[in-house]
DSSP file (Angstrom, degrees, kcal/mol; ACC not computed):
  #  RESIDUE AA STRUCTURE BP1 BP2  ACC     N-H-->O    O-->H-N    N-H-->O    O-->H-N    TCO  KAPPA ALPHA  PHI   PSI    X-CA   Y-CA   Z-CA
    1    1 A M     >        0   0    0      0, 0.0     4,-2.6     0, 0.0     5,-0.2   0.000 360.0 360.0 360.0 -38.4  155.1   30.6  165.8
    2    2 A G  H  >  +     0   0    0      2,-0.2     4,-2.1     1,-0.2     5,-0.1   0.907 360.0  47.8 -63.2 -42.4  155.7   32.0  169.3
    3    3 A I  H  > S+     0   0    0      2,-0.2     4,-2.2     1,-0.2    -1,-0.2   0.913 111.8  50.5 -66.3 -41.4  152.2   33.4  169.7
    4    4 A I  H  > S+     0   0    0      1,-0.2     4,-2.8     2,-0.2     5,-0.2   0.923 110.3  50.5 -60.3 -43.7  150.7   30.1  168.4
    5    5 A A  H  X S+     0   0    0     -4,-2.6     4,-2.4     1,-0.2    -1,-0.2   0.881 109.6  50.5 -62.4 -38.3  152.8   28.2  171.0
    6    6 A M  H  X S+     0   0    0     -4,-2.1     4,-2.0     2,-0.2    -1,-0.2   0.889 112.0  47.3 -67.7 -38.5  151.7   30.5  173.8
    7    7 A I  H  X S+     0   0    0     -4,-2.2     4,-2.5     2,-0.2    -2,-0.2   0.931 113.4  47.5 -67.4 -45.8  148.0   30.0  172.8
    8    8 A V  H  X S+     0   0    0     -4,-2.8     4,-1.8     1,-0.2     6,-0.2   0.908 110.5  52.9 -62.2 -41.7  148.4   26.2  172.6
    9    9 A S  H  <>S+     0   0    0     -4,-2.4     5,-2.3    -5,-0.2     4,-0.4   0.920 110.8  46.5 -59.8 -44.5  150.2   26.1  175.9
   10   10 A S  H ><5S+     0   0    0     -4,-2.0     3,-1.3     1,-0.2    -1,-0.2   0.902 110.7  52.6 -64.3 -41.0  147.4   28.0  177.6
   11   11 A A  H 3<5S+     0   0    0     -4,-2.5    -1,-0.2     1,-0.3    -2,-0.2   0.805 105.9  55.0 -65.5 -29.2  144.8   25.8  176.0
   12   12 A R  T 3<5S-     0   0    0     -4,-1.8    -1,-0.3    -5,-0.2    -2,-0.2   0.508 126.1 -99.6 -82.0  -4.7  146.6   22.7  177.3
   13   13 A G  T < 5S+     0   0    0     -3,-1.3    -3,-0.2     1,-0.4     2,-0.1   0.436  90.4 108.1 100.6   0.1  146.4   24.1  180.9
   14   14 A D  S   <S-     0   0    0     -5,-2.3    -1,-0.4    -6,-0.2    -2,-0.0  -0.392  76.1 -91.7 -94.2-178.7  149.9   25.5  181.1
   15   15 A T    >   -     0   0    0     -2,-0.1     3,-1.1     1,-0.1    -1,-0.1  -0.532  28.9-115.7 -89.1 161.4  150.8   29.2  181.1
   16   16 A P  T 3> S+     0   0    0      0, 0.0     4,-0.5     0, 0.0    -7,-0.1   0.659 112.4  67.5 -68.0 -12.5  151.6   31.1  178.0
   17   17 A W  H 3> S+     0   0    0     23,-0.3     4,-2.8     1,-0.2     5,-0.3   0.698  77.5  82.4 -80.8 -19.1  155.1   31.6  179.4
   18   18 A L  H <> S+     0   0    0     -3,-1.1     4,-2.5     1,-0.2     5,-0.2   0.923  90.9  46.4 -55.4 -51.5  156.1   28.0  179.2
   19   19 A P  H  > S+     0   0    0      0, 0.0     4,-1.9     0, 0.0    -1,-0.2   0.899 114.8  47.3 -61.1 -38.4  157.1   28.0  175.5
   20   20 A V  H  X S+     0   0    0     -4,-0.5     4,-2.3     1,-0.2    -2,-0.2   0.904 112.9  48.9 -68.4 -40.2  159.1   31.2  175.9
   21   21 A N  H  X S+     0   0    0     -4,-2.8     4,-1.7    18,-0.3    -1,-0.2   0.861 108.1  54.7 -66.9 -34.7  160.8   29.8  179.0
   22   22 A L  H  < S+     0   0    0     -4,-2.5     4,-0.3    -5,-0.3    81,-0.2   0.897 109.0  47.8 -64.6 -39.0  161.6   26.6  177.2
   23   23 A I  H >< S+     0   0    0     -4,-1.9     3,-1.7     1,-0.2     4,-0.4   0.922 109.6  52.8 -65.7 -42.7  163.3   28.7  174.5
   24   24 A A  H >X S+     0   0    0     -4,-2.3     4,-2.9     1,-0.3     3,-1.6   0.816  94.9  71.2 -60.9 -30.2  165.2   30.6  177.1
   25   25 A A  T 3< S+     0   0    0     -4,-1.7    -1,-0.3     1,-0.3     7,-0.2   0.679  82.2  72.9 -62.8 -16.2  166.3   27.2  178.6
   26   26 A T  T <4 S+     0   0    0     -3,-1.7    -1,-0.3    -4,-0.3    -2,-0.2   0.882 115.9  19.8 -62.4 -37.2  168.6   26.9  175.5
   27   27 A L  T <4 S+     0   0    0     -3,-1.6     2,-1.3    -4,-0.4    -2,-0.2   0.747 117.5  65.4-103.9 -31.7  170.8   29.6  177.0
   28   28 A V    ><  -     0   0    0     -4,-2.9     3,-2.2     1,-0.2     4,-0.3  -0.724  66.9-174.5 -92.9  87.8  169.9   29.5  180.7
   29   29 A R  G >  S+     0   0    0     -2,-1.3     3,-1.4     1,-0.3     4,-0.4   0.733  74.7  69.9 -62.4 -23.3  171.2   26.0  181.4
   30   30 A G  G >  S+     0   0    0      1,-0.3     3,-0.9     2,-0.2    -1,-0.3   0.779  89.6  63.8 -63.5 -25.4  169.8   26.0  184.9
   31   31 A L  G X  S+     0   0    0     -3,-2.2     3,-0.9     1,-0.2    -1,-0.3   0.664  83.3  77.4 -72.5 -15.3  166.3   25.9  183.4
   32   32 A Q  G <  S+     0   0    0     -3,-1.4    -1,-0.2    -4,-0.3    -2,-0.2   0.831 103.0  36.6 -62.0 -30.6  167.1   22.5  182.0
   33   33 A A  G <  S+     0   0    0     -3,-0.9    -1,-0.2    -4,-0.4    -2,-0.2   0.351  93.5 120.2-102.1   4.7  166.6   21.0  185.5
   34   34 A A    <   -     0   0    0     -3,-0.9    -3,-0.1    -4,-0.2     2,-0.0  -0.324  66.6-110.1 -71.7 152.0  163.7   23.3  186.5
   35   35 A S     >  -     0   0    0      1,-0.1     4,-2.4    -2,-0.0     5,-0.2  -0.325  26.9-110.1 -73.9 162.4  160.3   21.8  187.4
   36   36 A L  H  > S+     0   0    0      1,-0.2     4,-1.3     2,-0.2    -1,-0.1   0.858 121.1  57.9 -60.4 -35.0  157.3   22.3  185.2
   37   37 A E  H  4 S+     0   0    0      1,-0.2     4,-0.3     2,-0.2     3,-0.2   0.912 108.2  45.1 -61.5 -43.4  155.9   24.6  187.9
   38   38 A T  H >4 S+     0   0    0      1,-0.2     3,-1.5     2,-0.2    -2,-0.2   0.910 110.3  53.7 -66.6 -42.9  159.0   26.8  187.6
   39   39 A L  H 3< S+     0   0    0     -4,-2.4   -18,-0.3     1,-0.3    -1,-0.2   0.722 103.8  57.9 -66.3 -20.7  158.9   26.8  183.8
   40   40 A N  T 3< S+     0   0    0     -4,-1.3   -23,-0.3    -3,-0.2    -1,-0.3   0.538  88.4  99.6 -84.7  -7.4  155.3   28.0  183.9
   41   41 A Q  S <  S-     0   0    0     -3,-1.5     2,-0.6    -4,-0.3   -20,-0.1  -0.490  77.4-118.9 -81.7 149.2  156.2   31.1  185.9
   42   42 A F        +     0   0    0     -2,-0.2     2,-0.4     4,-0.0    -2,-0.1  -0.784  36.5 170.2 -85.5 123.4  156.7   34.5  184.3
   43   43 A Q     >  -     0   0    0     -2,-0.6     4,-2.8     1,-0.1     3,-0.3  -0.976  29.2-144.2-131.8 118.2  160.2   35.8  184.8
   44   44 A L  H  > S+     0   0    0     -2,-0.4     4,-2.9     1,-0.2     5,-0.3   0.881  98.8  50.5 -53.5 -45.9  161.0   39.0  182.8
   45   45 A P  H  > S+     0   0    0      0, 0.0     4,-2.4     0, 0.0    -1,-0.2   0.917 113.5  45.9 -61.3 -40.1  164.7   38.0  182.1
   46   46 A W  H  > S+     0   0    0     -3,-0.3     4,-3.1     2,-0.2     5,-0.3   0.917 113.5  49.9 -65.9 -42.5  163.6   34.6  180.9
   47   47 A F  H  X S+     0   0    0     -4,-2.8     4,-2.8     2,-0.2     5,-0.2   0.939 113.0  45.4 -61.0 -48.1  160.8   36.1  178.8
   48   48 A L  H  X S+     0   0    0     -4,-2.9     4,-2.4    -5,-0.2    -1,-0.2   0.907 116.4  45.6 -63.7 -42.1  163.2   38.7  177.2
   49   49 A L  H  X S+     0   0    0     -4,-2.4     4,-2.6    -5,-0.3     5,-0.2   0.934 115.4  46.3 -67.2 -46.3  165.9   36.1  176.5
   50   50 A G  H  X S+     0   0    0     -4,-3.1     4,-2.4     2,-0.2    -2,-0.2   0.914 114.7  47.1 -62.4 -43.7  163.5   33.6  175.1
   51   51 A A  H  X S+     0   0    0     -4,-2.8     4,-2.5    -5,-0.3    -1,-0.2   0.914 113.1  49.0 -65.1 -42.5  161.7   36.1  172.9
   52   52 A A  H  X S+     0   0    0     -4,-2.4     4,-2.5    -5,-0.2    -2,-0.2   0.914 112.7  47.3 -63.9 -43.1  165.1   37.5  171.7
   53   53 A L  H  X S+     0   0    0     -4,-2.6     4,-2.6     2,-0.2     5,-0.2   0.907 112.3  50.4 -64.9 -41.1  166.4   34.1  170.8
   54   54 A H  H  X S+     0   0    0     -4,-2.4     4,-2.6    -5,-0.2    -2,-0.2   0.921 112.1  46.6 -63.0 -44.4  163.1   33.2  169.1
   55   55 A V  H  X S+     0   0    0     -4,-2.5     4,-2.3     2,-0.2    -2,-0.2   0.906 113.0  50.3 -64.3 -41.4  163.2   36.4  167.0
   56   56 A A  H  X S+     0   0    0     -4,-2.5     4,-2.3     2,-0.2    -2,-0.2   0.939 113.7  43.5 -63.4 -47.5  166.9   35.8  166.1
   57   57 A V  H  X S+     0   0    0     -4,-2.6     4,-2.6     1,-0.2     5,-0.2   0.921 114.3  50.7 -64.8 -43.7  166.4   32.2  165.0
   58   58 A S  H  X S+     0   0    0     -4,-2.6     4,-2.5    -5,-0.2    -1,-0.2   0.876 110.3  50.5 -61.6 -37.7  163.2   33.1  163.1
   59   59 A T  H  X S+     0   0    0     -4,-2.3     4,-2.6     2,-0.2    -1,-0.2   0.924 110.6  48.0 -66.5 -45.1  165.0   35.9  161.3
   60   60 A V  H  X S+     0   0    0     -4,-2.3     4,-2.1     2,-0.2    -2,-0.2   0.927 114.1  46.7 -62.3 -44.4  167.9   33.7  160.3
   61   61 A I  H  X S+     0   0    0     -4,-2.6     4,-2.5     1,-0.2    -2,-0.2   0.916 111.8  51.8 -64.4 -42.1  165.5   31.0  159.0
   62   62 A G  H  X S+     0   0    0     -4,-2.5     4,-2.6    -5,-0.2    -2,-0.2   0.910 108.9  50.0 -59.6 -42.8  163.5   33.7  157.2
   63   63 A L  H  X S+     0   0    0     -4,-2.6     4,-1.8     2,-0.2    -1,-0.2   0.878 109.6  51.7 -64.8 -37.2  166.7   35.0  155.5
   64   64 A L  H  X S+     0   0    0     -4,-2.1     4,-2.9     2,-0.2     5,-0.3   0.929 111.0  47.6 -63.7 -44.2  167.6   31.5  154.5
   65   65 A F  H  X S+     0   0    0     -4,-2.5     4,-2.5     1,-0.2    -2,-0.2   0.930 111.8  49.5 -61.0 -45.8  164.2   31.0  152.9
   66   66 A V  H  < S+     0   0    0     -4,-2.6    -1,-0.2     1,-0.2    -2,-0.2   0.820 116.3  43.8 -64.8 -30.4  164.3   34.4  151.1
   67   67 A T  H  < S+     0   0    0     -4,-1.8     4,-0.3    -5,-0.2    -2,-0.2   0.889 122.2  34.9 -79.9 -41.3  167.7   33.5  149.8
   68   68 A I  H >X S+     0   0    0     -4,-2.9     3,-1.6    -5,-0.2     4,-0.6   0.919 106.5  62.4 -83.9 -46.5  167.0   29.9  148.8
   69   69 A L  G >< S+     0   0    0     -4,-2.5     3,-1.5    -5,-0.3    -3,-0.1   0.856  98.8  54.5 -55.8 -42.9  163.4   29.8  147.5
   70   70 A P  G 34 S+     0   0    0      0, 0.0    -1,-0.3     0, 0.0    -2,-0.1   0.741 104.5  56.9 -64.9 -18.5  163.9   32.2  144.6
   71   71 A T  G <4 S+     0   0    0     -3,-1.6    -2,-0.2    -4,-0.3    -3,-0.1   0.602  90.9  88.7 -86.1 -10.7  166.7   30.1  143.2
   72   72 A L  S << S-     0   0    0     -3,-1.5     2,-0.1    -4,-0.6     7,-0.0  -0.612  85.1-105.8 -90.5 147.9  164.5   26.9  143.0
   73   73 A P  S    S+     0   0    0      0, 0.0     6,-0.1     0, 0.0    -1,-0.1  -0.364  78.9   7.8 -71.7 149.6  162.5   26.1  139.9
   74   74 A G  S    S-     0   0    0     -4,-0.1    -2,-0.1    -2,-0.1     0, 0.0  -0.212 110.4 -14.1  81.2-170.8  158.7   26.6  139.9
   75   75 A P     >  -     0   0    0      0, 0.0     4,-0.7     0, 0.0    49,-0.0  -0.284  58.1-131.7 -68.0 153.4  156.5   28.2  142.5
   76   76 A A  H  > S+     0   0    0     48,-0.2     4,-2.9     1,-0.2     5,-0.2   0.815  92.0  72.6 -75.7 -31.5  157.9   28.8  146.0
   77   77 A W  H  > S+     0   0    0      1,-0.2     4,-2.4     2,-0.2    -1,-0.2   0.857  96.0  48.1 -63.4 -38.8  155.1   27.4  148.1
   78   78 A P  H  > S+     0   0    0      0, 0.0     4,-2.4     0, 0.0    -1,-0.2   0.917 115.5  46.7 -65.3 -37.5  155.8   23.6  147.5
   79   79 A W  H  X S+     0   0    0     -4,-0.7     4,-3.0     2,-0.2    -2,-0.2   0.907 111.8  50.2 -66.4 -40.5  159.4   24.2  148.2
   80   80 A S  H  X S+     0   0    0     -4,-2.9     4,-2.5     2,-0.2    -1,-0.2   0.885 109.9  51.3 -66.7 -36.2  158.6   26.2  151.3
   81   81 A L  H  X S+     0   0    0     -4,-2.4     4,-2.2    -5,-0.2    -2,-0.2   0.941 112.4  45.6 -62.9 -46.8  156.3   23.3  152.5
   82   82 A A  H  X S+     0   0    0     -4,-2.4     4,-2.4     1,-0.2    -2,-0.2   0.921 114.9  47.5 -62.5 -44.0  159.1   20.8  151.9
   83   83 A L  H  X S+     0   0    0     -4,-3.0     4,-2.9     1,-0.2    -1,-0.2   0.869 109.4  54.8 -66.0 -35.2  161.6   23.0  153.7
   84   84 A G  H  X S+     0   0    0     -4,-2.5     4,-2.4     2,-0.2    -2,-0.2   0.904 109.7  45.9 -63.0 -41.5  159.2   23.6  156.5
   85   85 A I  H  X S+     0   0    0     -4,-2.2     4,-2.7     2,-0.2    -2,-0.2   0.918 114.5  47.7 -67.4 -43.0  158.8   19.9  157.1
   86   86 A L  H  X S+     0   0    0     -4,-2.4     4,-2.9     2,-0.2     5,-0.2   0.901 111.0  52.1 -63.1 -39.8  162.6   19.4  156.9
   87   87 A L  H  X S+     0   0    0     -4,-2.9     4,-2.9     2,-0.2     5,-0.2   0.929 110.7  47.5 -60.5 -46.3  163.1   22.3  159.3
   88   88 A W  H  X S+     0   0    0     -4,-2.4     4,-3.0     2,-0.2     5,-0.3   0.939 113.5  47.1 -61.5 -47.9  160.6   20.7  161.7
   89   89 A L  H  X S+     0   0    0     -4,-2.7     4,-2.6     1,-0.2     5,-0.5   0.923 115.2  46.4 -60.8 -44.5  162.3   17.3  161.5
   90   90 A G  H  X>S+     0   0    0     -4,-2.9     5,-2.2    -5,-0.2     4,-1.8   0.926 116.0  44.3 -64.2 -45.2  165.8   18.8  161.9
   91   91 A A  I  <>S+     0   0    0     -4,-2.9     5,-2.9    -5,-0.2    -2,-0.2   0.932 119.0  42.5 -64.9 -45.1  164.8   21.0  164.8
   92   92 A L  I  <5S+     0   0    0     -4,-3.0    -2,-0.2    -5,-0.2    -3,-0.2   0.902 128.8  22.3 -72.6 -41.6  162.8   18.3  166.6
   93   93 A Y  I  <5S+     0   0    0     -4,-2.6    -3,-0.2    -5,-0.3    -2,-0.2   0.661 132.6  28.7-106.5 -16.9  165.1   15.3  166.1
   94   94 A A  I  <5S+     0   0    0     -4,-1.8     4,-0.3    -5,-0.5    -3,-0.2   0.787 126.8  27.7-109.9 -41.3  168.6   16.7  165.5
   95   95 A I  I >><S+     0   0    0     -5,-2.2     4,-3.3     2,-0.1     3,-0.8   0.936 114.2  52.4 -91.8 -52.4  168.9   20.1  167.2
   96   96 A L  H 3><S+     0   0    0     -5,-2.9     4,-2.5     1,-0.2     8,-0.4   0.884 103.2  56.4 -58.7 -44.2  166.5   20.1  170.2
   97   97 A P  H 34 S+     0   0    0      0, 0.0    -1,-0.2     0, 0.0    -2,-0.1   0.848 120.4  32.2 -58.0 -30.2  167.7   16.9  171.9
   98   98 A L  H <4 S+     0   0    0     -3,-0.8    -2,-0.2    -4,-0.3    -3,-0.1   0.893 127.7  35.8 -89.6 -46.6  171.2   18.3  172.0
   99   99 A A  H  < S+     0   0    0     -4,-3.3    -3,-0.2     1,-0.2    -4,-0.1   0.821 136.8   8.5 -80.1 -32.1  170.7   22.0  172.4
  100  100 A N     X  +     0   0    0     -4,-2.5     4,-2.2    -5,-0.4     3,-0.4  -0.528  60.0 173.4-153.8  75.8  167.6   21.9  174.7
  101  101 A P  H  > S+     0   0    0      0, 0.0     4,-2.1     0, 0.0     5,-0.1   0.824  83.0  55.9 -58.6 -33.5  166.6   18.5  176.0
  102  102 A V  H  > S+     0   0    0      2,-0.2     4,-2.2     1,-0.2     5,-0.2   0.896 108.6  47.0 -68.8 -37.3  163.9   20.0  178.3
  103  103 A M  H  > S+     0   0    0     -3,-0.4     4,-2.7   -81,-0.2    -1,-0.2   0.907 110.4  53.3 -67.5 -40.5  162.2   21.7  175.3
  104  104 A F  H  < S+     0   0    0     -4,-2.2    -2,-0.2    -8,-0.4    -1,-0.2   0.899 113.7  43.7 -57.8 -40.4  162.4   18.4  173.3
  105  105 A R  H  < S+     0   0    0     -4,-2.1    -2,-0.2    -5,-0.2    -1,-0.2   0.868 124.2  32.2 -73.8 -37.3  160.7   16.6  176.2
  106  106 A L  H  < S+     0   0    0     -4,-2.2    -2,-0.2    -5,-0.1    -3,-0.2   0.607  86.3 111.8-102.3 -13.5  158.0   19.2  176.9
  107  107 A V  S  < S-     0   0    0     -4,-2.7     2,-1.2    -5,-0.2    -4,-0.0  -0.354  74.9-117.3 -65.6 140.2  157.2   20.8  173.5
  108  108 A D     >  -     0   0    0      1,-0.2     4,-2.2  -103,-0.1     5,-0.2  -0.673  30.4-161.5 -76.7 101.3  153.8   19.9  172.1
  109  109 A K  H  > S+     0   0    0     -2,-1.2     4,-2.3     1,-0.2     5,-0.2   0.868  81.6  51.9 -62.0 -42.8  155.0   18.1  169.0
  110  110 A P  H  > S+     0   0    0      0, 0.0     4,-2.1     0, 0.0    -1,-0.2   0.935 114.6  42.8 -60.7 -43.4  151.7   18.3  167.0
  111  111 A S  H  > S+     0   0    0      1,-0.2     4,-2.7     2,-0.2    -2,-0.2   0.834 111.1  57.6 -71.3 -28.7  151.4   22.0  167.4
  112  112 A F  H  X S+     0   0    0     -4,-2.2     4,-2.2     2,-0.2    -1,-0.2   0.911 108.5  45.1 -65.0 -43.1  155.2   22.4  166.8
  113  113 A V  H  X S+     0   0    0     -4,-2.3     4,-2.4     2,-0.2     5,-0.2   0.923 114.2  48.7 -67.3 -43.0  154.9   20.7  163.4
  114  114 A V  H  X S+     0   0    0     -4,-2.1     4,-2.8    -5,-0.2     5,-0.2   0.934 112.0  49.1 -62.1 -45.2  151.8   22.8  162.5
  115  115 A A  H  X S+     0   0    0     -4,-2.7     4,-2.5     1,-0.2    -1,-0.2   0.904 111.9  48.9 -61.8 -41.8  153.5   26.0  163.5
  116  116 A N  H  X S+     0   0    0     -4,-2.2     4,-2.4     2,-0.2    -1,-0.2   0.903 113.1  46.8 -65.1 -41.3  156.6   25.2  161.5
  117  117 A I  H  X S+     0   0    0     -4,-2.4     4,-2.6     2,-0.2    -2,-0.2   0.921 113.5  47.7 -68.5 -43.1  154.6   24.3  158.4
  118  118 A V  H  X S+     0   0    0     -4,-2.8     4,-2.6     2,-0.2     5,-0.2   0.929 112.5  50.2 -62.1 -44.2  152.5   27.5  158.7
  119  119 A Y  H  X S+     0   0    0     -4,-2.5     4,-2.3    -5,-0.2    -2,-0.2   0.926 112.1  47.6 -58.1 -46.1  155.6   29.5  159.2
  120  120 A A  H  X S+     0   0    0     -4,-2.4     4,-2.7     1,-0.2    -1,-0.2   0.900 111.8  49.3 -64.8 -41.4  157.2   28.0  156.1
  121  121 A L  H  X S+     0   0    0     -4,-2.6     4,-2.7     2,-0.2    -1,-0.2   0.888 110.1  50.9 -66.3 -38.3  154.1   28.5  154.0
  122  122 A V  H  X S+     0   0    0     -4,-2.6     4,-2.5     2,-0.2    -1,-0.2   0.914 111.5  48.3 -64.2 -41.4  153.9   32.1  155.0
  123  123 A L  H  X S+     0   0    0     -4,-2.3     4,-2.5    -5,-0.2    -2,-0.2   0.927 111.6  50.1 -62.5 -43.6  157.5   32.6  154.1
  124  124 A G  H  X S+     0   0    0     -4,-2.7     4,-1.8     1,-0.2    -2,-0.2   0.912 111.6  48.1 -60.6 -43.0  156.9   30.9  150.8
  125  125 A Y  H  X S+     0   0    0     -4,-2.7     4,-0.9     1,-0.2    -1,-0.2   0.911 111.0  51.3 -62.9 -42.7  153.9   33.1  150.1
  126  126 A T  H >< S+     0   0    0     -4,-2.5     3,-0.7     1,-0.2     4,-0.4   0.909 108.3  51.3 -61.8 -42.5  155.9   36.2  151.0
  127  127 A V  H >< S+     0   0    0     -4,-2.5     3,-1.4     1,-0.2    -1,-0.2   0.879 105.3  56.1 -64.0 -36.8  158.7   35.2  148.7
  128  128 A T  H 3< S+     0   0    0     -4,-1.8    -1,-0.2     1,-0.3    -2,-0.2   0.722  95.8  66.8 -68.8 -18.9  156.2   34.8  145.8
  129  129 A R  T << S+     0   0    0     -4,-0.9     2,-0.3    -3,-0.7    -1,-0.3   0.628  95.7  68.1 -75.2 -12.9  155.1   38.4  146.4
  130  130 A F  S <  S-     0   0    0     -3,-1.4     2,-0.2    -4,-0.4     0, 0.0  -0.806  89.8-112.9-107.9 149.7  158.5   39.6  145.2
  131  131 A H        -     0   0    0     -2,-0.3     2,-0.2     1,-0.1    -2,-0.1  -0.559  32.3-111.9 -80.3 142.4  159.9   39.3  141.7
  132  132 A K        -     0   0    0     -2,-0.2     2,-0.6    -4,-0.1    -1,-0.1  -0.521  24.3-144.7 -70.7 139.6  162.8   37.0  141.1
  133  133 A I        -     0   0    0     -2,-0.2     2,-0.5     2,-0.0    -1,-0.0  -0.934  16.2-163.1-105.5 118.5  166.0   38.9  140.1
  134  134 A T        -     0   0    0     -2,-0.6   -63,-0.0   -63,-0.0    -2,-0.0  -0.876   7.5-163.3-107.1 133.9  168.0   36.9  137.6
  135  135 A N        -     0   0    0     -2,-0.5     3,-0.1     3,-0.0    -2,-0.0  -0.958  20.5-133.5-112.1 114.9  171.6   37.7  137.0
  136  136 A P        -     0   0    0      0, 0.0     2,-0.0     0, 0.0    -2,-0.0  -0.389  36.1 -96.1 -65.3 145.7  172.9   36.2  133.8
  137  137 A P        -     0   0    0      0, 0.0     2,-0.6     0, 0.0     0, 0.0  -0.363  36.7-123.6 -63.6 140.0  176.2   34.5  134.2
  138  138 A A        -     0   0    0     -3,-0.1     3,-0.0    -2,-0.0     5,-0.0  -0.744  28.6-171.2 -86.5 123.7  179.2   36.6  133.4
  139  139 A H    >   -     0   0    0     -2,-0.6     3,-1.8     1,-0.1     4,-0.3  -0.937  28.8-129.5-114.6 139.2  181.4   35.1  130.8
  140  140 A P  G >  S+     0   0    0      0, 0.0     3,-0.9     0, 0.0    -1,-0.1   0.826 109.3  55.1 -56.3 -31.7  184.8   36.6  129.9
  141  141 A L  G 3  S+     0   0    0      1,-0.2    -3,-0.0     3,-0.0     0, 0.0   0.651  98.8  63.2 -77.7 -13.8  183.9   36.5  126.2
  142  142 A D  G <  S+     0   0    0     -3,-1.8     2,-0.4     2,-0.1    -1,-0.2   0.442  75.2 112.6 -88.4  -0.4  180.7   38.6  126.8
  143  143 A I    <   -     0   0    0     -3,-0.9     2,-0.8    -4,-0.3    -5,-0.0  -0.600  64.6-138.5 -79.5 127.4  182.6   41.6  128.1
  144  144 A D        +     0   0    0     -2,-0.4    -2,-0.1     1,-0.1    -1,-0.1  -0.761  28.8 169.6 -86.9 110.8  182.3   44.6  125.8
  145  145 A V              0   0    0     -2,-0.8    -1,-0.1     1,-0.2    -2,-0.0   0.399 360.0 360.0 -99.5   2.0  185.7   46.2  125.6
  146  146 A G              0   0    0      0, 0.0    -1,-0.2     0, 0.0    -2,-0.0   0.436 360.0 360.0 -87.3 360.0  184.8   48.5  122.7
């Protein structure tokens, strides 16, 4: 998603650093009031912080998908698509306005939804590549004591 955001940002006339700096603004609160010109600049600390935060959030979301999708009935991809849309709606309208108002204001919303859906579908595809592990429920009467 980060690479897609950097490409879209460049295509829109901003720098590829804008999306990473917007992510960094979640933790570097001074960036919330920064100008668009400042947010378009490359700053190594902002880049490292934004990239690290993006990887951390993506990893947590990936782990949630890997944990939840195998427990749902049927193929994983429809569920991953639905979860991707819910993830996008939650991030865009519930989390970003509170956690990072400048990102909420400046993020390219159409590319953000596409990136979230593609990410979710890739996760769904990845989950389908692995076999489900089923654990039968343990019942006290099923224990062999003999």
